[in-house]
C-alpha positions in Angstrom: -155.6 -54.4 113.2 -158.5 -56.5 112.1 -158.5 -59.2 109.4 -160.7 -56.9 107.2 -158.2 -54.1 107.5 -155.4 -56.4 106.6 -157.3 -57.7 103.6 -158.0 -54.2 102.4 -154.4 -53.2 102.8 -153.2 -56.2 100.9 -155.7 -55.6 98.1 -154.7 -52.0 97.8 -151.0 -53.0 97.8 -151.7 -55.5 95.1 -153.5 -52.9 93.0 -150.6 -50.5 93.6 -148.2 -53.1 92.2 -150.5 -53.7 89.2 -150.9 -50.0 88.6 -147.1 -49.5 88.5 -146.3 -52.3 86.1 -149.3 -51.9 83.9 -148.3 -48.3 83.2 -144.6 -49.1 83.0 -144.4 -52.1 80.6 -145.6 -50.2 77.6 -145.2 -46.6 79.0 -143.0 -45.3 76.2 -145.3 -46.7 73.5 -148.3 -45.2 75.3 -146.6 -41.8 75.4 -146.0 -42.0 71.6 -149.6 -43.0 71.1 -151.1 -40.2 73.3 -148.9 -37.5 71.8 -149.5 -38.3 68.1 -153.2 -39.1 68.8 -153.6 -35.7 70.5 -152.1 -33.9 67.5 -154.6 -35.8 65.4 -157.4 -33.7 66.9 -156.1 -30.8 64.7 -155.1 -33.0 61.7 -156.9 -30.9 59.2 -155.3 -27.7 60.5 -151.9 -29.3 60.3 -152.7 -30.5 56.8 -153.4 -26.9 55.8 -150.1 -25.7 57.3 -148.1 -28.5 55.6 -149.7 -27.6 52.2 -149.0 -23.9 52.0 -149.6 -23.8 48.3 -153.4 -24.4 48.8 -155.3 -21.1 48.3 -157.9 -20.3 50.9 -161.4 -19.8 49.4 -162.6 -16.3 49.0 -165.5 -15.6 51.4 -167.4 -13.8 48.7 -168.1 -17.0 46.7 -171.3 -18.9 47.4 -171.5 -22.7 47.7 -173.4 -22.9 44.4 -170.6 -20.9 42.7 -167.9 -23.1 44.2 -169.7 -26.3 43.1 -169.9 -24.9 39.6 -166.2 -24.2 39.6 -165.4 -27.7 40.8 -167.8 -29.2 38.2 -166.1 -27.3 35.4 -162.8 -28.9 36.3 -164.3 -32.4 36.6 -165.9 -32.2 33.2 -162.6 -31.4 31.7 -160.3 -33.8 33.6 -162.5 -36.6 34.9 -164.6 -37.6 31.9 -165.8 -41.2 32.2 -165.3 -41.3 36.0 -167.9 -43.3 38.0 -168.2 -40.7 40.7 -167.6 -36.9 40.9 -167.3 -35.1 44.2 -166.7 -31.5 45.2 -165.4 -30.8 48.7 -166.5 -27.4 50.0 -164.7 -25.2 52.5 -165.6 -25.6 56.2 -164.4 -23.9 59.4 -161.5 -26.4 59.6 -160.6 -26.7 55.9 -160.9 -23.5 53.9 -159.9 -25.1 50.5 -161.9 -26.2 47.5 -161.2 -29.8 46.4 -162.4 -32.1 43.7 -162.3 -35.9 43.7 -163.3 -38.5 41.2 -163.3 -42.3 41.1 -161.8 -43.6 37.8 -163.9 -46.1 35.9 -163.0 -49.8 36.0 -161.9 -51.3 32.7 -164.1 -54.4 32.1 -161.3 -56.2 30.3 -158.4 -55.6 32.7 -160.5 -54.9 35.8 -158.1 -52.1 36.6 -159.2 -48.7 37.8 -161.5 -47.6 40.5 -158.8 -45.5 42.2 -159.6 -42.1 43.8 -157.9 -38.9 42.6 -158.1 -35.7 44.6 -157.0 -32.2 43.6 -157.2 -28.8 45.2 -158.4 -25.8 43.2 -157.4 -22.2 43.1 -160.7 -20.4 43.1 -159.2 -17.4 41.3 -158.1 -19.4 38.2 -160.1 -22.6 38.5 -156.8 -24.5 38.0 -155.1 -27.0 40.4 -153.0 -25.7 43.3 -149.8 -27.6 43.0 -149.7 -28.6 46.6 -146.6 -30.4 47.9 -146.6 -34.1 48.6 -146.8 -34.5 52.4 -148.1 -36.9 55.1 -149.7 -33.9 56.9 -151.6 -34.3 60.1 -153.3 -37.4 58.8 -150.0 -39.3 59.1 -149.5 -38.2 62.7 -153.0 -39.3 63.5 -152.6 -42.7 61.9 -149.4 -43.3 63.8 -151.1 -43.4 67.1 -152.9 -46.7 66.2 -151.1 -48.0 63.1 -147.6 -47.0 64.1 -145.2 -47.2 61.1 -142.9 -49.5 59.1 -145.0 -52.6 60.0 -148.0 -54.5 58.8 -151.3 -52.9 59.9 -152.6 -56.0 61.6 -149.5 -56.3 63.8 -149.6 -52.6 64.7 -153.3 -52.9 65.7 -152.5 -55.8 68.0 -149.6 -53.9 69.6 -151.6 -50.7 70.1 -154.6 -52.5 71.4 -152.4 -54.4 73.9 -151.0 -51.0 75.0 -154.6 -49.6 75.4 -155.5 -52.6 77.5 -152.6 -52.0 79.8 -153.6 -48.3 79.9 -157.2 -49.2 80.9 -155.8 -51.5 83.6 -153.6 -48.7 84.9 -156.5 -46.3 85.0 -158.8 -48.6 87.0 -156.1 -49.7 89.5 -155.2 -46.0 89.8 -158.7 -45.2 90.9 -158.6 -48.0 93.5 -155.3 -46.9 95.1 -156.2 -43.2 95.3 -157.9 -42.9 98.6 -157.9 -39.1 98.4 -158.6 -38.8 94.8 -160.4 -35.4 95.0 -157.8 -34.0 97.4 -155.0 -35.0 95.1 -156.7 -32.9 92.4 -156.0 -29.7 94.3 -152.6 -30.6 95.7 -149.3 -29.5 94.2 -146.1 -28.9 96.1 -143.4 -27.5 93.8 -139.7 -27.9 94.4 -140.2 -31.2 96.4 -138.6 -33.4 93.7 -140.3 -36.8 94.0 -143.3 -35.4 95.8 -143.7 -32.8 93.1 -143.6 -35.4 90.4 -146.2 -37.4 92.3 -148.5 -34.4 92.6 -148.1 -33.6 88.9 -148.9 -37.3 88.1 -152.0 -37.1 90.2 -153.3 -33.8 88.7 -152.8 -34.9 85.1 -154.4 -38.2 86.0 -157.5 -37.1 88.0 -158.4 -33.9 86.2 -159.2 -35.5 82.8 -160.0 -38.9 84.2 -163.4 -39.3 82.4 -161.6 -38.4 79.1 -158.9 -41.0 79.8 -161.4 -43.7 80.5 -163.4 -42.9 77.4 -160.5 -42.5 75.0 -158.9 -45.8 76.2 -162.1 -47.9 76.1 -163.3 -46.5 72.8 -159.8 -47.1 71.4 -160.1 -50.8 72.2 -163.6 -50.9 70.6 -162.2 -49.1 67.6 -159.9 -52.0 66.7 -162.1 -54.8 68.0 -162.5 -56.4 64.6 -158.8 -57.1 64.5 -158.1 -57.9 68.2 -161.4 -59.6 69.1 -162.5 -61.4 65.9 -164.4 -64.0 67.8 -167.1 -61.5 68.6 -167.9 -61.0 64.9 -167.2 -64.6 63.8 -169.7 -65.9 66.3 -172.5 -64.5 64.2 -171.0 -63.8 60.8 -168.7 -65.8 58.5 -166.1 -63.1 58.3 -165.6 -59.3 58.8 -166.7 -58.5 55.3 -170.1 -60.1 55.8 -170.5 -58.1 59.0 -169.6 -54.8 57.4 -171.9 -55.5 54.5 -174.8 -56.1 57.0 -174.3 -53.1 59.2 -172.6 -50.5 57.1 -174.2 -51.0 53.7 -175.6 -48.0 52.0 -178.3 -47.8 49.3 -177.1 -49.2 46.0 -177.5 -47.0 42.9 -176.5 -49.0 39.9 -175.9 -47.4 36.5 -178.5 -48.0 33.8 -175.9 -48.0 31.0 -178.0 -45.4 29.1 -176.7 -41.8 28.8 -179.0 -38.9 29.8 -178.5 -35.2 30.1 -178.9 -34.5 33.8 -178.9 -31.4 35.9 -175.6 -29.7 36.7 -174.0 -30.1 40.1 -174.6 -26.4 40.8 -178.3 -26.9 40.1 -178.4 -29.9 42.4 -176.6 -27.9 45.1 -179.3 -25.2 44.7 -182.1 -27.8 45.2 -180.4 -29.0 48.4 -180.0 -25.5 49.6 -183.7 -24.8 49.2 -184.6 -28.1 50.9 -182.2 -27.4 53.9 -182.7 -23.7 54.1 -179.2 -22.8 52.9 -177.2 -24.8 55.5 -173.5 -25.2 55.0 -172.6 -28.2 52.8 -169.4 -30.3 53.2 -169.6 -32.4 50.0 -171.7 -32.6 46.8 -171.3 -35.6 44.6 -172.8 -37.5 41.7 -172.7 -41.3 41.3 -172.7 -42.3 37.6 -172.6 -38.8 36.1 -174.3 -38.7 32.6 -176.2 -41.9 33.2 -180.0 -42.2 33.3 -179.8 -43.5 36.9 -177.3 -40.8 38.1 -177.9 -39.9 41.8 -176.5 -36.9 43.6 -175.6 -37.0 47.3 -175.3 -33.9 49.4 -173.7 -33.9 52.9 -174.2 -31.3 55.5 -171.1 -29.9 57.2 -170.6 -31.2 60.7 -172.7 -33.6 62.6 -176.2 -34.0 63.9 -175.2 -33.9 67.6 -172.7 -36.8 67.9 -174.0 -38.8 64.9 -173.5 -38.3 61.2 -175.8 -35.7 59.7 -178.5 -36.8 57.3 -177.5 -37.4 53.6 -179.8 -35.9 50.9 -180.2 -38.2 47.8 -181.4 -36.4 44.6 -182.3 -37.8 41.2 -179.5 -36.1 39.2 -181.7 -36.2 36.0 -185.1 -35.0 37.2 -184.0 -33.1 40.4 -186.5 -35.1 42.5 -185.5 -35.6 46.1 -185.4 -39.3 46.7 -184.8 -39.4 50.4 -183.1 -37.7 53.3 -181.8 -40.3 55.8 -179.0 -41.5 57.9 -177.5 -44.9 57.0 -179.4 -47.6 58.9 -176.6 -49.0 61.0 -178.5 -51.2 63.5 -178.2 -51.0 67.3 -174.8 -52.7 67.6 -173.3 -50.6 64.8 -174.9 -47.5 66.3 -173.1 -48.1 69.6 -169.8 -48.7 67.7 -170.4 -45.5 65.7 -171.0 -43.4 68.8 -167.8 -44.7 70.5 -165.7 -44.1 67.4 -167.1 -40.5 67.1 -166.3 -39.9 70.8 -162.8 -41.2 70.3 -162.0 -39.2 67.2 -163.9 -36.0 68.3 -164.9 -35.2 64.7 -168.3 -33.9 65.9 -166.6 -31.3 68.2 -166.8 -27.6 67.6 -163.7 -25.4 68.1 -164.1 -25.1 71.9 -164.7 -28.7 72.5 -161.9 -29.7 70.1 -159.5 -27.6 72.2 -160.8 -29.4 75.3 -160.1 -32.7 73.6 -156.6 -31.5 72.8 -155.8 -30.3 76.3 -157.2 -33.5 77.8 -155.0 -35.5 75.5 -151.9 -33.4 76.5 -152.7 -34.0 80.1 -152.9 -37.7 79.4 -149.5 -37.4 77.6 -148.2 -35.6 80.7 -149.7 -38.3 83.0 -147.7 -41.0 81.2 -144.5 -39.0 81.2 -144.7 -38.1 84.9 -145.5 -41.7 85.7 -142.3 -42.9 84.0 -140.2 -40.2 85.7 -141.8 -40.9 89.1 -140.9 -44.6 88.8 -137.2 -43.9 88.3 -137.3 -41.2 91.0 -138.7 -43.7 93.5 -136.1 -46.3 92.6 -133.3 -43.8 92.8 -134.4 -42.7 96.3 -134.6 -46.3 97.4 -131.1 -47.2 96.0 -129.7 -43.9 97.3 -130.5 -45.0 100.9 -128.3 -48.0 100.3 -125.5 -46.0 98.7 -126.0 -47.8 95.4 -126.1 -46.4 91.9 -127.6 -49.0 89.6 -126.5 -48.9 86.0 -129.9 -50.3 84.9 -131.7 -47.4 86.6 -129.4 -44.8 85.0 -130.1 -46.4 81.6 -133.8 -46.2 82.1 -133.5 -42.6 83.2 -131.6 -41.7 80.0 -134.1 -43.6 77.9 -136.9 -41.5 79.6 -135.1 -38.3 78.5 -134.7 -39.7 75.0 -138.2 -41.0 74.6 -140.1 -38.1 76.3 -138.1 -35.1 75.2 -136.9 -36.8 72.1 -140.4 -37.4 70.6 -141.0 -33.6 70.9 -137.8 -33.0 68.9 -138.9 -35.7 66.3 -142.3 -34.0 65.8 -140.6 -30.7 65.3 -138.2 -32.2 62.8 -141.2 -33.6 60.9 -142.5 -30.1 60.4 -139.0 -28.8 59.4 -138.7 -31.6 56.9 -142.0 -30.4 55.3 -140.4 -27.0 54.6 -136.8 -28.1 53.7 -137.1 -31.2 51.5 -137.1 -30.5 47.8 -140.6 -30.2 46.4 -140.0 -32.5 43.5 -138.4 -35.3 45.6 -139.8 -38.7 44.8 -141.7 -40.2 47.8 -141.5 -36.9 49.6 -144.2 -37.7 52.1 -142.4 -40.9 53.2 -139.1 -39.0 53.6 -140.9 -36.6 56.0 -141.8 -39.5 58.2 -138.3 -41.0 57.8 -136.9 -37.7 59.2 -139.2 -38.0 62.2 -138.0 -41.4 63.1 -134.3 -40.6 62.4 -134.6 -37.7 64.8 -136.3 -40.0 67.4 -133.6 -42.6 67.0 -130.9 -39.9 67.5 -132.8 -38.6 70.6 -132.9 -42.1 72.1 -129.1 -42.5 71.5 -128.0 -39.0 72.5 -128.6 -39.4 76.3 -126.3 -42.4 76.4 -123.4 -40.0 75.8 -124.5 -37.4 78.3 -125.5 -37.2 82.0 -129.2 -37.6 82.7 -129.7 -33.9 83.7 -127.8 -32.6 80.6 -129.7 -34.9 78.3 -133.0 -33.5 79.5 -131.9 -29.9 79.3 -130.3 -30.2 75.9 -133.1 -32.2 74.3 -135.8 -29.9 75.7 -133.8 -26.9 74.6 -133.4 -28.3 71.1 -137.1 -29.0 70.9 -137.8 -25.4 72.1 -135.6 -23.9 69.4 -137.0 -26.0 66.7 -140.6 -25.2 67.5 -140.0 -21.5 68.2 -138.2 -21.0 64.8 -140.9 -22.9 62.8 -142.8 -19.7 62.0 -139.6 -18.1 60.9 -138.8 -21.0 58.6 -142.4 -20.8 57.3 -141.9 -17.1 56.4 -138.5 -17.8 54.7 -139.7 -20.8 52.6 -143.3 -19.8 51.7 -145.4 -16.8 51.0 -147.0 -17.1 54.5 -145.9 -15.5 57.7 -147.7 -14.8 61.0 -148.4 -11.2 60.2 -149.7 -11.7 56.7 -151.8 -14.7 57.8 -153.5 -12.5 60.4 -153.9 -9.6 57.9 -155.4 -12.0 55.3 -157.6 -13.6 58.0 -156.1 -16.9 57.3 -156.7 -18.0 60.9 -155.8 -21.7 60.4 -152.2 -20.9 59.2 -151.9 -18.2 61.8 -153.1 -20.4 64.7 -150.7 -23.2 63.8 -147.7 -20.8 63.7 -148.8 -19.3 67.0 -149.2 -22.7 68.5 -145.6 -23.5 67.5 -144.3 -20.4 69.3 -146.3 -21.2 72.4 -145.0 -24.8 72.4 -141.4 -23.6 72.0 -141.8 -21.1 74.9 -143.2 -23.8 77.2 -140.4 -26.2 76.4 -137.8 -23.4 76.8 -139.2 -22.6 80.3 -138.9 -26.3 81.2 -135.3 -26.4 80.0 -134.4 -23.2 81.9 -135.9 -24.5 85.1 -134.0 -27.7 84.9 -130.8 -25.8 84.1 -131.2 -23.5 87.1 -132.0 -26.4 89.4 -128.9 -28.3 88.2 -126.6 -25.3 88.8 -128.2 -24.5 92.2 -127.7 -28.0 93.4 -124.1 -28.3 92.4 -122.6 -26.1 95.2 -124.8 -27.9 97.8 -123.7 -31.4 96.6 -120.1 -30.3 96.6 -120.4 -29.0 100.1 -122.0 -32.3 101.3 -119.2 -34.3 99.6 -116.5 -32.1 101.2 -118.1 -32.5 104.6 -118.4 -36.3 104.1 -114.8 -36.5 103.0 -113.6 -34.7 106.1 -115.7 -36.9 108.4 -114.4 -40.0 106.6 -110.8 -38.8 107.1 -111.5 -38.2 110.8 -112.9 -41.6 111.3 -110.2 -43.3 109.3 -107.5 -41.5 111.4 -109.1 -42.8 114.6 -109.1 -46.4 113.2 -112.9 -46.5 113.1 -114.3 -47.2 109.6 -117.8 -48.1 110.6 -119.0 -44.5 110.0 -117.5 -44.1 106.5 -120.0 -42.5 104.2 -120.3 -43.2 100.4 -119.4 -40.3 98.2 -122.2 -39.0 96.0 -121.7 -39.2 92.3 -123.0 -36.5 90.1 -125.0 -37.5 87.0 
């Protein structure tokens, strides 16, 4: 073998070692981040399911009529506010919402808080939606974690993303047959099957994995890489003011009778040829310098759609522009939009979701593959390491247990009293209590039983969620389909599909365990007889270690 071949082999071996440990060190955290982040791609749909009191907007109402309905409520309940906003229904959020920013008291300097309410379009009154963390909380968990200061969480998740990027790059280096691995799967081969699954879930969405990991690092760069900003600006606030500033519209302090929000929405509709709006707002309503802002629904390709500014007193269109971010901020904006996928239509959003789930599976199979290799290596020596068994049990608790915890989060949304103080926080507490239980439970069971029972529990919890929804709210899968409430119906249906997939996995593991028991008992019996034979002859050199079932 040549020196070059030796050097290549040593380099690949080093990359293999780095790939293994880069993915292993923070593997459970990465699994948590990928699963909760993937659910975040349907955060608005989850929000809708977790707030069943919100009434879907009747399709017969126009945008102008909806804006008028929202404005009527704002005039009654938000007098004196510095900003009024009406959130219109879109394909992902079929509700009508109103928001206002309370005025700041010049004496106490208090105020300036945002208030949001959801309206029943039939009555014009507030839909008394329950307090819940919704899908937004799950989304924030994947980078802000929970129960800790945000800065510390950002550093931890950025470090995990860095290790993830390192694992991806080294994985590309060590895969000599990267395209062959994409089409290779050998079921029923234990470690080989886990390796094939790890390769498939790694290679198939590889561009997505690279994009999502790198953009995630850029997303939090202001916290984790402050030197980049501080080399040119005094602090982050100065940087944000320079690149993210928007046109300033100061109040004149003189009252004036302006146009209604419905009339302003009509002007925007004529200008944009009746495109779908997402938000209509007025800054400084009732003031001589009041300015209306109208946002299109969706994005202009991957970038934010233009914003229409209208003089709220005269109706004159002031400008139609995107915020001038500058080239550096423009790159940052593109990467953040790629990471969050907010620009994606329904089909592309599902592709994001499936790619995220494959990434979650990649991390899970990598953790299982690591323990499988170690068990095979120790098995050849007749050793059963307690540390390895402990890691195997934690794998079951972390991987299957997080699925149980997410299901418990949705159950808590339906079962906790509606008038409970701090209800949204208690939902999150339920999630982490369930996760803690799932991590502890395998320590009292064998590895195989822990996997089967936790997966089975998650399957039952997810499958019964639509039943719980029907028993505790006015919604059920049949009525949602009949009312064409596709968001509520699709979330219920997704729960059922998730439960069936987990049930299939649990049943497969249960069958494999029961099929392997007779074979293992037969091997142990044969080994025992051979050991007795050798011991009777006085030759102990061929004594074989008994296999312990776990």
